[in-house]
C-alpha positions as CSV (number, residue, x, y, z in Angstrom):
1,M,-0.4,0.0,-0.2
2,I,1.1,3.9,-0.8
3,Y,1.1,5.8,2.1
4,Y,2.1,9.1,0.7
5,E,3.7,10.2,-2.6
6,A,5.2,13.4,-4.3
7,G,7.2,13.4,-6.8
8,G,8.5,14.5,-10.8
9,K,11.5,15.5,-12.7
10,D,10.7,18.9,-11.9
11,T,8.9,18.6,-8.2
12,D,12.2,20.0,-5.9
13,L,10.6,19.1,-2.7
14,S,12.3,21.4,0.6
15,P,13.2,20.0,3.8
16,A,9.7,20.9,5.2
17,E,7.9,19.4,2.5
18,L,10.1,16.4,2.7
19,A,8.5,16.2,6.7
20,A,5.0,17.2,5.9
21,G,4.8,14.4,3.9
22,L,6.2,11.5,6.2
23,S,4.2,12.8,8.8
24,T,1.3,12.2,6.5
25,A,2.0,8.7,5.8
26,L,3.0,7.8,9.3
27,D,-0.5,9.3,10.6
28,A,-2.0,7.2,8.2
29,L,-0.4,4.3,9.8
30,G,-1.9,4.7,12.9
31,P,-0.5,5.1,16.4
32,R,2.9,2.6,17.0
33,K,4.7,1.7,20.2
34,R,7.8,1.0,19.3
35,V,9.7,1.9,16.2
36,I,12.7,1.2,14.9
37,A,14.5,3.4,12.0
38,V,16.8,1.8,9.6
39,P,18.4,4.7,7.6
40,P,21.2,4.7,5.4
41,D,25.4,5.1,6.1
42,I,27.5,8.0,5.4
43,T,28.1,6.7,2.1
44,R,24.6,7.6,1.2
45,L,24.8,11.1,2.5
46,P,22.7,12.9,-0.7
47,S,19.5,10.5,-0.1
48,Q,18.2,12.8,2.6
49,A,18.0,10.0,5.4
50,G,19.4,12.4,7.7
51,P,16.1,15.0,8.0
52,L,13.9,12.1,7.4
53,T,15.3,10.7,10.5
54,R,15.1,13.3,12.5
55,A,12.1,14.1,11.2
56,A,10.7,10.3,12.7
57,Y,12.5,11.0,16.0
58,E,9.7,14.5,16.3
59,Y,6.9,12.5,15.0
60,Y,7.2,9.7,17.6
61,G,9.5,10.9,20.9
62,D,10.3,8.1,22.5
63,R,8.7,5.8,21.0
64,L,11.5,5.5,18.5
65,T,13.3,3.7,20.3
66,D,16.0,2.3,18.1
67,I,18.2,3.6,15.2
68,L,20.3,0.9,13.4
69,P,22.2,2.3,10.2
70,A,22.1,-0.4,7.5
71,I,26.0,-0.3,7.1
72,G,25.8,-3.9,5.2
73,T,29.8,-4.6,5.3
74,H,30.9,-0.9,5.6
75,H,32.6,0.6,8.1
76,P,30.9,1.6,11.5
77,M,29.5,5.2,11.4
78,S,32.2,7.5,13.3
79,E,30.4,9.9,16.0
80,A,31.7,12.5,13.2
81,Q,29.4,11.4,10.5
82,I,26.9,10.8,12.6
83,E,27.0,14.6,13.6
84,L,27.1,15.4,9.5
85,M,24.1,12.7,8.6
86,Y,22.0,12.9,11.7
87,G,23.0,16.3,13.8
88,D,21.9,16.2,17.1
89,L,19.7,13.0,17.5
90,P,20.5,11.2,20.4
91,R,23.6,9.1,20.2
92,S,21.5,6.3,23.0
93,L,19.7,5.7,19.8
94,F,21.7,4.6,17.5
95,R,23.0,1.0,16.9
96,V,25.3,-0.7,15.4
97,H,24.8,-3.8,12.8
98,D,27.5,-6.4,12.9
99,W,27.1,-8.3,9.6
100,Q,28.9,-11.1,11.2
101,H,27.1,-11.8,14.4
102,G,23.9,-11.4,15.8
103,L,21.9,-12.0,12.8
104,A,18.5,-14.3,12.1
105,T,18.1,-16.3,9.2
106,L,14.0,-15.9,8.1
107,G,14.3,-18.3,5.6
108,R,16.4,-20.3,2.0
109,L,15.5,-19.6,-1.2
110,P,17.0,-23.0,-2.9
111,A,19.4,-23.1,-4.9
112,S,17.0,-23.7,-8.4
113,R,16.1,-20.8,-8.3
114,I,19.1,-18.7,-8.0
115,E,20.7,-21.2,-10.8
116,A,17.6,-19.9,-13.0
117,L,18.1,-16.2,-12.0
118,S,21.8,-16.2,-12.7
119,E,21.1,-18.5,-16.2
120,G,22.7,-21.7,-15.2
121,K,26.0,-19.9,-13.8
122,L,25.8,-20.1,-10.0
123,S,23.8,-23.2,-8.0
124,Y,23.0,-22.1,-4.0
125,D,20.4,-21.5,-2.2
126,W,20.1,-18.0,-0.6
127,P,19.6,-17.2,3.1
128,A,17.3,-14.5,3.7
129,Q,19.5,-12.9,6.5
130,V,18.4,-10.0,8.5
131,S,19.3,-8.5,11.9
132,E,18.4,-10.0,14.8
133,R,16.9,-6.3,16.3
134,I,14.9,-6.5,12.9
135,A,13.4,-9.6,13.5
136,T,12.8,-10.6,17.2
137,G,13.3,-6.7,18.2
138,G,10.0,-6.3,19.5
139,H,8.8,-3.4,17.4
140,D,5.4,-2.8,15.9
141,L,6.8,-0.1,13.2
142,I,10.3,-0.8,10.9
143,L,10.6,2.4,9.6
144,S,13.1,1.7,6.2
145,I,14.5,5.1,4.9
146,G,16.7,5.6,1.5
147,Q,17.1,6.7,-1.7
148,V,16.1,4.9,-5.1
149,V,19.4,5.4,-7.4
150,P,21.1,3.3,-10.1
151,H,23.4,0.8,-8.6
152,E,25.5,-2.3,-9.9
153,V,24.5,-4.6,-7.8
154,I,20.9,-4.5,-8.0
155,G,20.2,-2.4,-10.4
156,M,18.2,0.3,-8.0
157,A,19.4,0.7,-4.5
158,N,17.2,0.7,-2.0
159,Y,13.8,-0.3,-0.3
160,N,14.4,-4.0,0.6
161,K,18.3,-3.9,-0.1
162,N,18.2,-1.9,2.6
163,I,16.8,-4.6,5.1
164,F,18.4,-7.9,3.4
165,V,22.1,-6.2,2.8
166,G,22.3,-3.4,4.8
167,T,21.3,-5.1,7.8
168,G,22.3,-8.7,6.3
169,G,25.0,-11.4,6.8
170,T,27.8,-12.8,5.5
171,E,26.4,-15.3,3.5
172,G,24.0,-13.4,1.9
173,I,25.5,-10.6,1.2
174,A,28.1,-12.5,-0.6
175,K,26.2,-14.5,-2.4
176,S,23.4,-11.2,-3.4
177,H,26.8,-9.9,-4.8
178,Y,28.1,-12.5,-6.9
179,L,24.9,-13.4,-8.4
180,G,24.9,-9.5,-9.8
181,A,28.4,-9.6,-10.8
182,V,28.4,-12.6,-12.7
183,Y,25.1,-12.1,-13.9
184,G,26.7,-8.8,-15.5
185,M,26.8,-5.7,-14.0
186,E,26.0,-3.4,-17.4
187,R,22.8,-5.5,-17.8
188,I,21.3,-4.4,-14.1
189,M,22.9,-1.1,-14.0
190,G,19.2,1.6,-13.6
191,R,16.9,-1.6,-14.1
192,A,14.3,-1.9,-11.2
193,D,14.1,-5.7,-12.0
194,S,17.9,-7.5,-11.9
195,P,17.8,-11.0,-11.0
196,V,19.2,-9.8,-6.8
197,R,16.4,-7.4,-6.6
198,A,14.1,-10.9,-7.7
199,V,16.0,-12.8,-4.8
200,L,15.4,-10.1,-2.5
201,N,11.8,-9.5,-4.1
202,D,11.0,-13.5,-3.2
203,A,12.3,-13.3,0.5
204,S,10.2,-10.5,1.2
205,E,7.1,-12.1,-0.4
206,R,7.9,-15.8,1.3
207,F,9.8,-15.0,4.4
208,A,9.2,-11.2,5.7
209,Q,5.4,-11.0,5.4
210,H,5.3,-10.7,9.4
211,L,7.5,-7.6,10.0
212,P,5.9,-4.3,9.8
213,I,8.4,-2.6,6.9
214,V,7.4,0.4,5.8
215,Y,9.2,2.0,3.5
216,A,10.2,5.8,2.8
217,L,12.1,6.6,0.0
218,T,13.4,9.1,-1.8
219,V,14.9,10.1,-5.2
220,V,17.4,12.8,-5.7
221,E,19.2,14.9,-8.4
222,S,22.3,16.5,-8.4
223,V,21.8,20.1,-11.0
224,A,23.6,22.7,-11.9
225,A,23.7,25.3,-9.3
226,E,21.0,28.1,-9.8
227,D,23.2,31.0,-10.4
228,G,24.4,29.2,-13.1
229,G,27.9,29.1,-11.7
230,A,30.2,26.2,-10.3
231,G,29.1,23.6,-8.3
232,S,25.8,21.8,-8.3
233,R,23.1,21.2,-5.1
234,L,20.7,18.5,-4.5
235,A,16.9,18.5,-6.0
236,V,14.8,16.2,-4.1
237,R,12.7,14.9,-7.0
238,G,9.9,12.4,-5.0
239,L,9.3,11.0,-1.5
240,F,7.4,7.8,-2.0
241,V,6.2,5.8,1.5
242,G,4.6,2.3,1.7
243,D,4.9,-0.9,2.3
244,D,4.5,-3.5,-1.0
245,H,6.7,-3.9,-4.0
246,E,4.4,-0.8,-5.7
247,V,6.5,1.5,-3.4
248,F,9.9,0.7,-5.1
249,Y,8.6,0.7,-8.4
250,R,7.2,3.9,-8.4
251,A,10.2,5.5,-6.9
252,S,12.4,3.3,-9.6
253,A,10.1,4.9,-12.7
254,L,11.0,8.7,-11.3
255,A,14.8,7.5,-11.1
256,R,15.1,5.9,-13.9
257,E,13.3,9.7,-15.4
258,V,16.2,11.6,-13.6
259,N,19.1,9.6,-12.6
260,V,20.1,7.5,-15.6
261,F,22.1,9.9,-18.1
262,L,21.9,8.4,-22.0
263,I,24.6,9.8,-24.3
264,D,25.2,9.5,-28.1
265,E,28.8,9.3,-28.1
266,P,31.5,7.0,-26.1
267,L,33.5,9.7,-23.4
268,P,37.2,9.6,-24.0
269,K,37.8,11.1,-20.8
270,V,36.1,11.4,-17.4
271,V,36.5,13.2,-14.3
272,A,35.0,11.9,-11.2
273,Y,35.0,13.7,-7.4
274,M,34.7,11.5,-4.5
275,D,33.5,13.6,-1.7
276,P,36.1,13.1,1.2
277,R,33.3,13.0,4.4
278,E,31.5,10.0,2.2
279,Y,34.7,7.6,0.6
280,S,36.9,6.7,2.2
281,S,38.0,3.3,0.8
282,T,37.8,1.7,-3.1
283,W,35.2,-0.5,-1.6
284,V,32.8,2.7,-2.3
285,G,34.9,5.0,-4.0
286,N,34.9,3.1,-6.8
287,K,31.3,4.3,-7.4
288,A,33.2,6.4,-9.7
289,I,33.9,3.3,-11.9
290,Y,30.9,1.2,-11.6
291,R,28.7,4.1,-12.9
292,T,30.4,5.6,-15.6
293,R,32.1,2.7,-17.3
294,M,29.4,2.1,-19.7
295,A,29.8,6.0,-21.0
296,I,33.6,5.8,-21.4
297,A,35.1,5.2,-24.5
298,D,37.2,2.3,-26.0
299,G,40.6,3.0,-25.2
300,G,39.3,6.3,-23.1
301,E,40.0,7.4,-19.6
302,L,38.9,7.5,-16.1
303,V,40.4,10.3,-13.9
304,V,39.4,9.2,-10.1
305,I,39.9,12.5,-8.0
306,A,39.5,10.7,-4.2
307,P,41.0,12.9,-1.5
308,G,39.5,10.6,1.5
309,V,40.8,7.2,0.3
310,R,42.8,5.7,2.8
311,Q,42.5,2.0,1.7
312,F,41.0,-0.2,-0.5
313,G,38.4,-2.4,2.0
314,E,36.0,-1.6,4.3
315,N,36.9,-4.4,7.1
316,E,40.2,-6.2,7.1
317,L,39.4,-9.8,5.4
318,F,38.2,-7.7,2.4
319,D,41.3,-4.8,2.8
320,R,44.1,-7.7,1.9
321,L,42.2,-9.9,-0.2
322,I,41.8,-6.8,-2.9
323,A,45.6,-5.8,-2.7
324,K,46.1,-9.6,-3.1
325,H,43.9,-10.5,-6.2
326,G,43.8,-6.4,-7.5
327,Y,41.1,-5.3,-10.1
328,R,41.9,-7.4,-12.9
329,G,38.5,-8.3,-14.5
330,T,36.4,-10.6,-15.1
331,D,38.2,-13.7,-16.2
332,A,41.2,-12.9,-13.8
333,T,38.8,-13.0,-11.1
334,L,36.8,-16.2,-11.7
335,E,40.0,-17.9,-11.6
336,A,41.0,-16.5,-8.5
337,V,37.8,-17.5,-6.8
338,R,38.4,-21.4,-8.4
339,T,42.3,-21.6,-6.9
340,D,41.9,-18.9,-3.8
341,P,39.7,-20.6,-1.2
342,E,39.6,-17.5,0.7
343,L,38.3,-15.5,-2.2
344,G,36.0,-18.1,-3.3
345,S,34.7,-17.8,0.4
346,T,34.2,-14.1,0.1
347,L,31.8,-13.7,-2.8
348,S,31.3,-10.2,-2.0
349,A,34.6,-9.1,-2.4
350,A,35.3,-11.4,-5.4
351,A,32.0,-9.4,-7.0
352,H,34.0,-6.3,-5.7
353,L,37.1,-6.8,-7.4
354,I,34.7,-7.2,-10.9
355,H,33.1,-4.4,-10.5
356,G,36.2,-2.2,-10.1
357,S,37.8,-3.2,-13.5
358,S,37.6,-1.9,-16.9
359,E,37.4,-4.6,-18.0
360,G,41.1,-3.5,-19.5
361,R,38.6,-1.0,-22.0
362,F,40.3,2.0,-20.9
363,T,42.8,3.1,-18.2
364,I,41.6,4.3,-14.4
365,R,44.0,7.0,-13.6
366,Y,43.5,7.5,-9.6
367,A,43.8,9.8,-7.2
368,A,44.0,8.7,-3.7
369,G,44.4,11.4,-1.2
370,E,46.0,8.6,1.7
371,M,47.1,6.1,-0.3
372,S,50.5,5.8,-1.8
373,A,50.9,5.3,-5.8
374,D,52.9,1.5,-5.3
375,Q,49.7,0.4,-3.2
376,I,47.5,2.3,-6.1
377,A,49.5,0.3,-8.8
378,S,49.7,-3.0,-7.3
379,V,46.2,-3.6,-8.0
380,G,45.7,-2.4,-11.5
381,F,45.0,1.2,-11.2
382,T,47.1,4.1,-12.6
383,P,48.6,6.6,-10.0
384,A,48.0,10.0,-9.5
385,D,48.6,12.3,-7.2
386,I,46.1,14.2,-5.6
387,D,47.5,17.5,-5.5
388,A,48.6,18.2,-9.0
389,T,45.6,16.5,-10.1
390,L,43.4,19.1,-8.0
391,A,45.5,21.2,-9.2
392,R,44.8,20.7,-12.9
393,Y,41.1,19.9,-12.4
394,D,39.4,22.3,-10.0
395,V,36.5,20.9,-8.8
396,T,35.0,23.5,-7.0
397,A,35.6,25.6,-10.8
398,M,34.1,22.9,-13.0
399,T,30.2,21.8,-13.5
400,D,28.9,18.6,-14.5
401,G,29.2,17.4,-17.9
402,W,31.9,19.1,-20.6
403,N,34.9,21.5,-18.9
404,T,37.3,23.1,-21.5
405,M,41.0,23.1,-19.4
406,S,43.0,26.4,-20.0
407,D,45.3,24.3,-22.7
408,G,42.4,23.5,-24.4
409,E,41.9,20.0,-22.9
410,R,38.1,18.8,-22.6
411,V,36.9,16.7,-20.4
412,F,33.3,15.4,-18.8
413,F,33.3,16.0,-15.5
414,I,30.7,14.4,-12.7
415,S,30.9,15.7,-9.1
416,N,29.4,12.9,-7.5
417,P,28.8,9.3,-9.3
418,A,26.9,8.2,-6.5
419,L,23.7,9.9,-8.0
420,G,23.7,8.8,-11.3
421,L,24.4,6.2,-14.4
422,W,26.3,7.7,-17.6
423,A,25.9,5.3,-20.2
424,V,25.8,5.3,-24.3
425,R,22.6,5.2,-25.3
426,D,23.2,1.8,-27.6
427,R,24.8,0.1,-24.3
428,F,21.9,0.6,-22.2
429,T,19.2,-1.5,-23.0
430,D,15.6,-1.9,-20.8
């Protein structure tokens, strides 16, 4: 059921309108006594989850008993990140999800289902794992908050992914991510339906009907500054609140309009900026690769400017496996899965290695502010000095789209790759 819906490609919802829309939906739900909010972490800063979580707290007061950021396998949020994203919300409400402990398995999809969805490439069952706080926390409302936007693993981010991956466990996350990688990222990104989405929808229908989950989904676009100068701002194009698949598909339809950018000719050079407040690892910083590689010309170049990147993985295991195997492409990764038992049992890392490669089509020049050139080169990227790269490509002066440098070089600049998908038109088919 849809409890609230507002949006369109020209909509620009203010924070007050977002809060009012959420309140309208919560009014329609009726009284609740014990509520848990499940928003995303800092890597989804533009999602407006911060203001929406604050609005939920203002609505429910002490009936909002828990805030569980859906970090999946990411770092737990630091105090500074919580302050930036959630302001002065009481810290006593925040819980830390552990993707290796404190989990409940609601059920398992059979291997035959995964085999069919992967077109015969994989055959394993899949566990619908969630945090015990979700499964047995005694809440009469689980308010899942997040943004629908193109995503490399599932096609369009959020909805039940926020629950089954964001609060999921090792096995469920790994197997779902590997399914998406093996099926093919280019076949998935920007589409509402995908093999991974089918898995999560099946899990919702078969194993989670008893859970009082309501989804508050935003659609956000990065638009040019109003004065026509450099930089950009966020425009909230939609808010959709509901408890079934329809709320996701309505949000996805709008995200397809405002977050998927189709171009007629491949781009020879792309410069992507990764905000250091959000991106501290290649694990999340590689969104610069995922969201642009369908747009980049064969033999072209992607320049990733990532001042805050200081490591490969979001945990010690992933960091070590990325350093060991590098971003060498699908064939090399599949071979590594066969020959390295540790990688073979850590399929989410294997999926990430596939996603983070150009498959040899174009050069990835990586300016990581807190990693050495040797570290960057060791995983298959071309290192770039962060200071020199920022001096050449002034991210505060460029606008999204085509820019001409002082020496005549033309580059296509993207100030926040996480907010969209860029693709050559004939590489993107629905």
